[in-house]
C-alpha positions in Angstrom: -44.5 -28.2 -2.0 -42.9 -25.3 0.5 -39.6 -27.2 0.4 -39.4 -27.5 -3.2 -39.9 -23.6 -3.6 -37.4 -23.0 -1.0 -34.7 -25.2 -2.6 -35.2 -23.1 -5.8 -34.9 -19.9 -4.2 -31.9 -21.1 -2.6 -30.4 -22.6 -5.9 -31.7 -19.2 -7.6 -29.6 -17.3 -4.9 -26.8 -18.9 -5.1 -26.7 -18.7 -9.0 -26.6 -14.9 -8.1 -23.8 -14.8 -5.8 -21.8 -16.8 -8.1 -22.7 -14.2 -10.8 -22.1 -11.3 -8.4 -19.8 -12.0 -5.9 -17.1 -14.5 -8.0 -15.3 -13.7 -11.0 -14.4 -17.1 -12.1 -17.4 -17.9 -14.3 -17.8 -16.3 -17.4 -21.1 -14.6 -16.3 -19.4 -13.3 -13.4 -16.5 -11.9 -15.5 -19.2 -10.2 -17.2 -21.3 -8.5 -14.6 -17.6 -6.9 -13.1 -16.9 -5.7 -16.6 -20.6 -3.8 -17.1 -20.2 -2.8 -13.4 -16.8 -1.4 -14.2 -18.5 0.4 -17.0 -21.2 1.6 -14.9 -18.9 2.9 -12.6 -16.3 4.7 -15.0 -19.5 6.4 -16.7 -21.1 7.6 -13.4 -17.9 9.1 -11.5 -17.7 10.6 -15.2 -21.1 12.4 -15.2 -20.3 13.5 -11.5 -16.7 15.4 -13.0 -18.5 17.0 -15.9 -21.4 17.9 -13.6 -19.0 20.1 -11.7 -18.5 22.6 -14.6 -20.6 25.4 -13.8 -21.7 26.0 -17.7 -22.0 22.3 -18.5 -24.3 21.8 -15.6 -26.6 24.9 -16.7 -26.7 24.0 -20.4 -27.4 20.1 -19.4 -29.0 20.0 -16.3 -32.0 17.9 -17.1 -29.4 15.3 -19.0 -27.3 15.2 -15.8 -30.2 14.5 -13.3 -31.7 11.8 -15.8 -28.2 10.5 -15.7 -27.7 10.9 -11.8 -31.1 8.8 -11.6 -30.3 6.3 -13.9 -27.1 5.4 -12.4 -28.7 5.8 -8.9 -31.4 3.3 -10.0 -28.9 0.8 -11.4 -26.4 0.9 -8.3 -30.1 0.5 -5.7 -30.7 -2.5 -7.4 -27.2 -3.9 -7.2 -27.3 -3.1 -3.9 -30.2 -4.7 -3.1 -29.5 -7.9 -5.0 -26.2 -7.9 -3.4 -28.2 -8.4 0.2 -30.5 -11.0 -1.2 -28.0 -13.1 -2.5 -25.2 -12.9 0.0 -24.2 -15.5 2.2 -23.8 -13.7 5.4 -25.9 -10.4 4.6 -25.2 -8.7 7.8 -21.5 -9.4 6.9 -21.8 -7.7 3.6 -23.7 -4.8 4.8 -21.1 -4.1 7.6 -18.1 -4.8 4.9 -15.8 -1.9 3.5 -17.3 -2.1 0.0 -21.1 -2.8 1.4 -20.5 0.6 3.0 -19.0 1.7 -0.1 -22.2 0.4 -2.1 -24.4 2.2 0.0 -22.7 5.7 0.3 -23.1 5.4 -3.6 -26.4 5.8 -3.6 -26.9 7.6 -0.7 -26.5 11.2 -1.9 -29.0 11.3 -4.9 -31.9 10.4 -2.2 -30.8 12.8 0.2 -30.6 15.7 -2.3 -34.0 14.6 -3.5 -35.7 15.7 0.0 -33.1 18.0 1.2 -32.0 21.0 -1.1 -28.8 23.4 -1.2 -25.9 20.0 -0.4 -24.6 19.7 -3.9 -21.1 19.1 -2.4 -22.2 16.0 -0.9 -22.0 14.5 -4.3 -18.7 13.7 -4.1 -19.1 10.9 -1.9 -20.3 8.9 -5.7 -16.4 8.8 -6.8 -16.1 6.6 -3.8 -17.5 4.0 -6.0 -14.7 3.9 -7.9 -13.0 1.5 -4.9 -14.7 -1.2 -6.4 -12.6 -0.8 -9.2 -10.1 -3.1 -6.6 -12.5 -5.9 -6.6 -13.1 -5.9 -10.2 -9.1 -6.4 -10.4 -9.8 -10.1 -9.4 -10.2 -11.1 -12.6 -7.1 -13.1 -14.1 -4.1 -11.9 -14.7 -4.4 -8.8 -12.7 -4.2 -10.3 -9.3 -0.9 -12.1 -9.8 1.0 -8.7 -10.5 -1.3 -7.1 -7.9 0.7 -9.4 -5.2 3.8 -9.0 -6.5 3.6 -5.6 -6.3 2.0 -6.0 -2.9 4.7 -8.0 -1.4 7.2 -5.4 -2.5 5.6 -3.2 -0.4 5.2 -5.1 2.6 8.9 -5.7 2.6 10.1 -2.6 2.2 7.2 -1.1 4.6 9.5 -0.5 7.6 12.1 1.0 5.3 9.4 3.4 4.2 8.2 4.1 7.6 11.5 5.2 8.9 12.1 7.4 5.9 8.6 9.1 6.2 10.1 9.9 10.1 13.0 11.2 9.4 11.3 13.8 6.6 9.0 14.7 9.0 11.6 15.5 11.7 13.6 17.8 8.9 10.3 19.0 7.8 9.5 20.2 12.2 13.5 21.5 12.2 13.4 23.6 9.6 10.0 24.8 9.8 10.8 26.0 13.5 14.1 27.8 12.2 12.4 29.4 9.2 9.9 31.0 11.8 12.9 31.8 13.7 14.8 33.4 11.3 12.3 35.1 9.1 9.2 35.8 11.9 5.7 37.0 11.2 6.5 40.0 9.1 7.7 38.1 6.5 4.6 35.8 6.3 5.9 33.1 8.6 3.4 33.6 11.3 3.8 30.6 13.3 5.4 27.1 13.1 2.6 25.0 11.3 2.4 27.7 9.0 6.6 27.3 8.2 6.5 23.6 8.0 3.8 24.0 5.6 6.4 26.0 3.5 9.2 23.2 4.6 7.3 20.5 2.8 6.2 22.3 0.0 9.8 23.3 -0.5 11.1 20.0 0.1 9.3 18.3 -2.1 10.3 20.5 -5.1 6.7 21.7 -5.6 7.1 25.3 -4.9 3.4 27.0 -4.8 5.2 30.5 -4.4 2.6 31.7 -1.7 5.5 32.2 0.8 8.7 32.6 0.4 11.7 34.0 2.7 13.1 37.2 2.4 16.3 37.7 4.2 19.7 36.1 3.0 20.0 33.7 5.9 16.4 32.4 5.0 17.1 31.9 1.3 20.0 30.3 2.3 18.3 28.1 4.2 15.6 27.4 1.4 18.3 27.1 -1.0 19.6 24.2 1.3 16.4 22.3 1.7 15.8 22.6 -2.4 19.0 20.8 -2.6 18.0 18.4 -0.3 14.8 17.4 -1.3 16.2 16.3 -4.9 18.0 13.3 -2.8 14.9 12.8 -0.3 12.3 12.1 -3.6 14.9 9.6 -4.8 14.7 7.6 -1.6 11.5 5.9 -1.8 11.5 5.2 -5.4 14.9 3.3 -4.5 13.3 1.4 -1.5 10.8 0.1 -3.7 12.5 -0.6 -6.9 15.2 -2.5 -4.9 12.4 -4.9 -2.9 10.6 -5.2 -6.6 14.3 -6.5 -7.4 14.5 -8.9 -4.5 10.8 -10.2 -5.0 11.9 -10.5 -8.6 14.7 -12.6 -7.8 13.2 -14.9 -5.3 10.4 -16.2 -8.1 13.3 -17.2 -10.3 13.2 -20.9 -10.8 9.5 -21.3 -9.8 6.4 -21.5 -11.9 3.7 -18.5 -10.9 0.1 -18.6 -11.6 -1.1 -15.4 -13.1 -4.5 -16.4 -12.0 -4.0 -16.1 -8.2 -0.3 -15.3 -8.2 0.7 -18.0 -6.2 3.9 -19.4 -6.9 6.2 -23.3 -6.1 4.0 -24.8 -8.1 5.2 -28.5 -9.7 7.1 -28.7 -12.8 4.6 -30.7 -14.9 1.1 -29.1 -13.3 -1.0 -28.2 -16.3 -3.4 -26.2 -13.9 -3.2 -24.3 -10.9 -4.0 -26.2 -8.1 -5.4 -23.4 -6.0 -7.4 -21.5 -8.7 -7.7 -24.2 -11.4 -6.3 -21.2 -13.9 -4.3 -23.4 -17.1 -0.4 -22.6 -16.0 1.8 -21.0 -19.2 4.3 -23.2 -20.5 8.0 -22.0 -19.5 
């Protein structure tokens, strides 16, 4: 009797696992879509609740919404632990921690008053969207962009290092030229100005007053236009190379893998039906 009950419990947990942790089945896709809707609505509620007028006028409504989503996500977290094949691995995983942090603020605020800023942790729930993007056609395109980023990673690192060197040099130079009397009180503050100017943001909270300082600022501004184009060009070139390398091969829209048999109807890796060339 106990063996039969244990078998039924195991089968029930396995069904829940397929629904919650897998997105290949219709029920799994439906669960992911519903979860995505709840995540977006909960984050939207957090954003609106940060507006003082809305929070004051609809305080009871926001409180109800907060606890509604807290209960939903708490039940989801408990069910995930219940049906996970390796519970401790899930709890210690990145998304396990995100799931836990998403429900933590409401319970803390229930017992510890005066900590409204702690609610911002809930927006990290949006990271769950990346697991939902395992659905069908998204993964192939995501892998394509990821491979392009990996290919150009070293070039981007070298470029970033070069920009940091320019920022340090220009920041130090502006500190010597302008000095504390013109707002450049130290080198880190001057480096902040160099970053703002180099990226063409230009907040205007700090500006050179001397002719030499304004000349240096002009050079940095002109240099900034060229610098902005570099990472875009690197990524574009890597995407073009990746695209050319995929020409002549069949690529599955489900898992993103290529080099499939020309006569295959279904992908041998994930079972997705292949599109005809």
